[in-house]
SESETOR-646303 format. One record per residue (C-alpha): residue number from 1; chain; x, y, z. Coordinates in nm, 4 decimals. Example, Ala and Ser with C-alpha at 12.3 -4.5 7.8 and 13.67 -1.06 7.14 Angstrom:
num: 1 | chaine: A | u: 1.2300 | v: -0.4500 | w: 0.7800
num: 2 | chaine: A | u: 1.3670 | v: -0.1060 | w: 0.7140
***
This chain:
num: 1 | chaine: A | u: 6.8795 | v: -1.2752 | w: -7.5161
num: 2 | chaine: A | u: 7.1969 | v: -1.3207 | w: -7.2909
num: 3 | chaine: A | u: 7.2223 | v: -0.9527 | w: -7.2653
num: 4 | chaine: A | u: 6.8897 | v: -0.9194 | w: -7.1213
num: 5 | chaine: A | u: 6.9597 | v: -1.2020 | w: -6.8678
num: 6 | chaine: A | u: 7.2943 | v: -1.0340 | w: -6.7835
num: 7 | chaine: A | u: 7.1168 | v: -0.7033 | w: -6.7245
num: 8 | chaine: A | u: 6.8402 | v: -0.8858 | w: -6.5089
num: 9 | chaine: A | u: 7.0948 | v: -1.0504 | w: -6.3047
num: 10 | chaine: A | u: 7.3026 | v: -0.7316 | w: -6.2572
num: 11 | chaine: A | u: 6.9856 | v: -0.5480 | w: -6.1566
num: 12 | chaine: A | u: 6.8819 | v: -0.8324 | w: -5.9021
num: 13 | chaine: A | u: 7.2347 | v: -0.8345 | w: -5.7525
num: 14 | chaine: A | u: 7.2702 | v: -0.4525 | w: -5.7219
num: 15 | chaine: A | u: 6.9214 | v: -0.4207 | w: -5.5660
num: 16 | chaine: A | u: 6.9808 | v: -0.6984 | w: -5.3091
num: 17 | chaine: A | u: 7.3246 | v: -0.5225 | w: -5.2099
num: 18 | chaine: A | u: 7.1528 | v: -0.1847 | w: -5.1816
num: 19 | chaine: A | u: 6.8798 | v: -0.3423 | w: -4.9561
num: 20 | chaine: A | u: 7.1305 | v: -0.5070 | w: -4.7427
num: 21 | chaine: A | u: 7.3271 | v: -0.2057 | w: -4.6708
num: 22 | chaine: A | u: 7.0044 | v: 0.0074 | w: -4.6156
num: 23 | chaine: A | u: 6.8799 | v: -0.2489 | w: -4.3513
num: 24 | chaine: A | u: 7.2413 | v: -0.2889 | w: -4.2069
num: 25 | chaine: A | u: 7.2651 | v: 0.1115 | w: -4.1846
num: 26 | chaine: A | u: 6.9500 | v: 0.1542 | w: -3.9986
num: 27 | chaine: A | u: 7.0487 | v: 0.1380 | w: -3.6437
num: 28 | chaine: A | u: 7.3258 | v: 0.4039 | w: -3.7152
num: 29 | chaine: A | u: 7.0798 | v: 0.6251 | w: -3.8826
num: 30 | chaine: A | u: 6.8470 | v: 0.6322 | w: -3.5950
num: 31 | chaine: A | u: 7.1439 | v: 0.6869 | w: -3.3508
num: 32 | chaine: A | u: 7.2414 | v: 0.9727 | w: -3.5587
num: 33 | chaine: A | u: 6.8924 | v: 1.1063 | w: -3.5662
num: 34 | chaine: A | u: 6.8802 | v: 1.1146 | w: -3.1870
num: 35 | chaine: A | u: 7.2313 | v: 1.2557 | w: -3.1627
num: 36 | chaine: A | u: 7.1297 | v: 1.5539 | w: -3.4108
num: 37 | chaine: A | u: 6.8076 | v: 1.6228 | w: -3.2270
num: 38 | chaine: A | u: 7.0097 | v: 1.6293 | w: -2.8796
num: 39 | chaine: A | u: 7.2503 | v: 1.8721 | w: -3.0326
num: 40 | chaine: A | u: 6.9905 | v: 2.0803 | w: -3.1702
num: 41 | chaine: A | u: 6.8344 | v: 2.1058 | w: -2.8097
num: 42 | chaine: A | u: 7.1704 | v: 2.1739 | w: -2.6619
num: 43 | chaine: A | u: 7.2575 | v: 2.4379 | w: -2.9198
num: 44 | chaine: A | u: 6.9191 | v: 2.6004 | w: -2.8591
num: 45 | chaine: A | u: 6.9948 | v: 2.6239 | w: -2.4965
num: 46 | chaine: A | u: 7.3250 | v: 2.7580 | w: -2.5669
num: 47 | chaine: A | u: 7.4970 | v: 2.4774 | w: -2.4029
num: 48 | chaine: A | u: 7.7146 | v: 2.3696 | w: -2.7139
num: 49 | chaine: A | u: 7.8047 | v: 2.5232 | w: -3.0521
num: 50 | chaine: A | u: 7.7782 | v: 2.3781 | w: -3.3834
num: 51 | chaine: A | u: 8.1162 | v: 2.2101 | w: -3.3708
num: 52 | chaine: A | u: 8.0487 | v: 1.9828 | w: -3.0687
num: 53 | chaine: A | u: 8.1299 | v: 1.6204 | w: -3.1338
num: 54 | chaine: A | u: 7.9024 | v: 1.3243 | w: -3.0620
num: 55 | chaine: A | u: 8.0697 | v: 1.2491 | w: -2.7123
num: 56 | chaine: A | u: 8.0541 | v: 1.6006 | w: -2.5931
num: 57 | chaine: A | u: 7.6802 | v: 1.6186 | w: -2.6978
num: 58 | chaine: A | u: 7.6075 | v: 1.2854 | w: -2.5052
num: 59 | chaine: A | u: 7.8197 | v: 1.3984 | w: -2.1864
num: 60 | chaine: A | u: 7.6304 | v: 1.7428 | w: -2.1785
num: 61 | chaine: A | u: 7.2758 | v: 1.5869 | w: -2.2545
num: 62 | chaine: A | u: 7.3197 | v: 1.3375 | w: -1.9764
num: 63 | chaine: A | u: 7.3396 | v: 1.6252 | w: -1.7296
num: 64 | chaine: A | u: 6.9791 | v: 1.7283 | w: -1.8221
num: 65 | chaine: A | u: 6.6508 | v: 1.5839 | w: -1.7177
num: 66 | chaine: A | u: 6.4029 | v: 1.5597 | w: -2.0004
num: 67 | chaine: A | u: 6.0364 | v: 1.6526 | w: -1.9559
num: 68 | chaine: A | u: 5.7482 | v: 1.7087 | w: -2.1971
num: 69 | chaine: A | u: 5.4955 | v: 1.9650 | w: -2.1388
num: 70 | chaine: A | u: 5.1335 | v: 1.9359 | w: -2.2791
num: 71 | chaine: A | u: 5.0904 | v: 2.2480 | w: -2.4556
num: 72 | chaine: A | u: 4.6971 | v: 2.2329 | w: -2.4075
num: 73 | chaine: A | u: 4.7136 | v: 2.1920 | w: -2.0303
num: 74 | chaine: A | u: 5.0399 | v: 2.3254 | w: -1.9430
num: 75 | chaine: A | u: 5.1055 | v: 2.0225 | w: -1.7334
num: 76 | chaine: A | u: 5.3845 | v: 1.7954 | w: -1.7314
num: 77 | chaine: A | u: 5.3180 | v: 1.4678 | w: -1.9258
num: 78 | chaine: A | u: 5.3074 | v: 1.1432 | w: -1.7239
num: 79 | chaine: A | u: 5.4695 | v: 0.8135 | w: -1.8297
num: 80 | chaine: A | u: 5.1212 | v: 0.6789 | w: -1.9350
num: 81 | chaine: A | u: 5.0604 | v: 1.0105 | w: -2.1496
num: 82 | chaine: A | u: 5.3914 | v: 0.9424 | w: -2.3253
num: 83 | chaine: A | u: 5.3231 | v: 0.5824 | w: -2.3760
num: 84 | chaine: A | u: 4.9653 | v: 0.6519 | w: -2.5128
num: 85 | chaine: A | u: 5.1269 | v: 0.9219 | w: -2.7442
num: 86 | chaine: A | u: 5.4031 | v: 0.6927 | w: -2.8585
num: 87 | chaine: A | u: 5.6744 | v: 0.9105 | w: -2.7509
num: 88 | chaine: A | u: 5.9343 | v: 0.6448 | w: -2.6270
num: 89 | chaine: A | u: 6.2685 | v: 0.8148 | w: -2.5814
num: 90 | chaine: A | u: 6.1760 | v: 1.1123 | w: -2.3784
***
């Protein structure tokens, strides 16, 4: 019986630790996703290479004005269109 209790307590403690770490690292994960997206955009434009660090990507990306084009109409999307389509960081 004690073996089962030890196993249950150990599982509970480990699951709480893993959950806490996952929640704690979420902001860093979101930041890294945005950095990766920006780096890929700059690499496609030929502005940086694959070895560019985070500060170089942020500095170079700050020089650009980002706009989104609706491919159905060919028009730039307005702020209202972006909000309606849940595009927040454009």
